[in-house]
C-alpha positions in Angstrom: 113.2 -4.2 50.1 113.3 -3.7 53.9 109.8 -3.3 55.3 110.2 -2.7 59.0 106.5 -3.3 59.8 106.1 -6.4 57.6 103.7 -8.9 59.4 102.8 -6.2 61.9 99.5 -4.6 62.6 99.0 -0.9 63.2 96.0 1.1 64.4 95.6 4.9 63.8 92.8 7.1 65.1 91.9 10.4 63.4 93.1 8.7 60.2 90.8 10.5 57.9 93.1 13.5 57.3 96.3 15.3 58.3 98.8 13.5 60.5 96.6 10.4 61.0 96.1 9.9 57.3 99.9 10.4 56.7 100.8 7.9 59.4 98.3 5.3 58.2 99.7 5.5 54.7 103.3 5.3 56.0 102.5 2.3 58.1 100.9 0.5 55.1 103.8 1.4 52.8 106.2 0.0 55.5 104.5 -3.4 55.4 101.9 -3.1 58.1 98.3 -4.2 58.0 96.5 -1.0 59.1 93.2 -0.2 60.8 92.2 3.4 59.9 89.7 4.8 62.3 87.9 8.2 62.3 84.6 9.7 63.6 83.8 10.3 59.9 83.9 6.9 58.3 83.6 8.3 54.8 86.9 10.1 55.3 88.8 6.8 55.8 86.9 4.7 53.3 88.4 6.3 50.2 92.1 6.3 51.3 91.7 2.8 52.6 90.3 1.6 49.2 93.3 3.2 47.5 95.7 1.5 49.8 93.9 -1.8 49.4 94.0 -1.4 45.6 97.8 -1.0 45.9 98.0 -4.3 47.6 98.0 -3.3 51.3 95.9 -4.8 54.1 93.6 -2.1 55.4 90.5 -1.8 57.5 88.4 1.4 57.6 86.5 1.9 60.8 84.1 4.5 62.3 85.0 5.4 65.9 84.1 8.3 68.2 87.1 8.0 70.5 85.1 9.9 73.3 82.9 6.8 73.6 84.6 3.9 75.4 82.3 1.3 73.9 83.2 2.4 70.4 86.9 2.4 71.3 86.7 -1.2 72.6 84.8 -2.2 69.4 87.5 -0.5 67.2 90.3 -2.4 68.9 88.4 -5.7 69.0 87.6 -5.3 65.3 91.2 -4.7 64.5 92.4 -7.7 66.4 89.6 -10.0 65.1 90.5 -9.0 61.5 94.3 -9.0 61.7 95.0 -11.3 64.7 97.2 -8.9 66.8 98.2 -5.3 67.5 101.8 -4.2 67.2 101.6 -0.4 66.9 99.1 2.3 67.7 99.0 6.0 67.0 96.4 7.6 69.2 96.1 10.7 67.1 92.4 11.9 67.2 92.0 15.3 68.7 90.3 18.7 68.4 91.4 22.3 68.7 89.7 24.8 71.1 88.8 28.4 70.2 91.2 31.0 71.7 89.5 32.5 74.7 90.5 33.7 78.2 89.8 31.3 81.0 87.4 33.7 82.6 85.3 33.6 79.4 85.5 29.9 78.8 82.8 27.4 79.5 82.6 24.1 81.4 81.0 22.5 78.3 84.0 23.4 76.1 86.4 22.2 78.8 84.6 18.8 79.0 84.4 18.5 75.2 88.1 19.0 74.7 89.2 16.8 77.6 86.9 14.0 76.4 88.4 14.0 72.9 92.0 15.0 73.5 92.8 13.4 76.9 90.2 10.9 78.1 90.2 9.2 74.7 93.9 8.6 74.9 93.4 6.8 78.2 90.6 4.8 76.7 92.5 3.9 73.5 95.6 2.9 75.6 93.4 0.8 77.9 92.1 -1.5 75.1 95.3 -1.5 73.1 97.3 -2.5 76.2 95.0 -5.4 77.0 96.1 -7.0 73.7 99.7 -5.9 73.8 100.0 -7.2 77.4 98.8 -10.6 76.2 101.4 -10.5 73.3 104.2 -9.2 75.5 105.0 -6.7 72.8 103.9 -3.5 71.2 104.5 0.2 70.8 102.1 3.1 71.3 102.5 6.8 70.3 100.1 9.3 71.8 99.7 12.6 70.0 100.3 15.5 72.3 101.5 18.9 70.9 103.9 21.6 71.5 100.9 22.7 73.6 101.8 19.9 75.9 105.2 21.5 76.5 104.5 25.2 76.7 101.7 27.6 77.7 100.0 30.1 75.4 97.4 32.9 76.3 93.9 32.0 75.2 94.7 28.3 74.8 94.5 27.0 78.4 91.9 24.3 77.8 93.7 22.8 74.8 97.1 23.0 76.4 95.9 21.5 79.6 94.5 18.5 77.6 97.9 18.1 75.8 99.9 18.4 79.0 97.7 15.6 80.3 98.5 13.4 77.4 102.2 13.6 78.3 101.5 12.8 81.9 99.4 9.8 80.9 102.2 8.7 78.5 105.0 8.9 81.0 103.1 7.0 83.7 101.9 4.3 81.3 105.3 3.9 79.9 106.7 3.1 83.4 104.0 0.6 84.0 104.7 -1.3 80.8 108.4 -0.8 80.1 109.3 -4.2 81.6 106.5 -6.0 79.8 107.8 -5.5 76.3 105.6 -2.5 75.5 107.0 1.0 74.7 104.8 4.1 75.1 105.9 7.5 73.9 104.3 10.8 72.9 104.9 13.1 69.9 104.6 16.9 70.2 104.0 18.3 66.7 104.5 22.0 66.1 102.3 23.9 63.7 101.6 21.4 60.9 99.9 22.0 57.6 96.7 20.1 58.3 93.0 20.8 57.8 92.8 21.8 61.5 95.6 24.4 61.1 94.2 25.7 57.8 90.9 26.3 59.7 92.8 28.2 62.4 94.6 30.3 59.7 91.2 31.1 58.1 89.8 32.3 61.4 92.8 34.2 62.6 95.4 34.9 59.9 97.3 37.5 62.0 97.8 34.9 64.8 99.3 32.4 62.3 101.6 35.1 60.9 103.0 35.6 64.4 103.4 31.9 64.9 105.3 31.5 61.6 107.6 34.4 62.6 108.5 32.3 65.7 109.3 29.2 63.7 113.0 28.9 63.3 112.6 26.8 60.3 110.4 29.4 58.7 107.6 27.2 57.5 104.8 25.0 58.6 105.5 21.3 59.2 104.2 18.6 56.9 102.0 15.7 58.0 104.5 13.3 56.4 107.2 14.6 58.8 105.1 13.7 61.8 104.3 10.3 60.3 108.1 9.6 59.9 108.6 10.4 63.6 105.7 8.2 64.6 107.0 5.2 62.6 110.4 5.7 64.2 109.0 5.7 67.7 107.0 2.5 66.9 109.8 0.8 65.0 113.1 -1.1 65.5 115.3 2.0 65.6 113.9 3.3 68.9 113.8 0.3 71.1 115.5 2.1 74.0 113.1 5.1 73.8 110.4 4.9 76.5 108.2 7.6 78.1 109.6 10.3 75.9 107.7 13.4 74.5 109.3 14.0 71.2 109.0 17.6 69.9 108.8 17.7 66.1 108.3 21.4 65.7 110.9 23.1 63.4 112.8 24.4 66.5 109.8 26.2 68.1 110.4 24.9 71.6 114.2 25.3 71.3 113.8 29.1 72.0 
């Protein structure tokens, strides 16, 4: 069996559910040793135990990605356990309630930027320190179709996700010649706990979003995981600084 990540080490943030959990499982099943990190440690403990029982090398970690010290500790723990770091999916993020800019607050702006944008910088910083030593590695940052388009009521969230793409492109140029590839993924509306919560709060808005999806359905977390593994793997070695839309055709309008 061809395992493209055999003898490789992957780190996934926000790995307790949704896209992060799907990516962590996919990395493990493709041969990687995987560090699964989430602010809710209990959410990664059970799936990590399942993967370990199936013979995979897995580490479950608690990490608040908005805290630089915890991010450093997460990366250090991964490296001390597995010896290296070959792939990282910086996935942890939060949604922001739909609100007009005039009615938004500075506290909400700072909260979303800390988790969705600053944490990506922080994760990359510590991941790149190791990858630069190795002279190899691949990083995928989770942006969103919100990083490619605008949407009324979503300015704070979309600003954070546009920022992820800017960080990704600039970092990719810094490290392209050093054997490290950095890209972003821009998921459309994916069937995750975060999206289910949005649907519960505003079912009409989600009906409108679905009407605009050319594929006619929500995406699956496993579909995002497949794209993340491709961006980290041997099939995409000439892909650098790219923001890959995986959105069922939404941004092709």
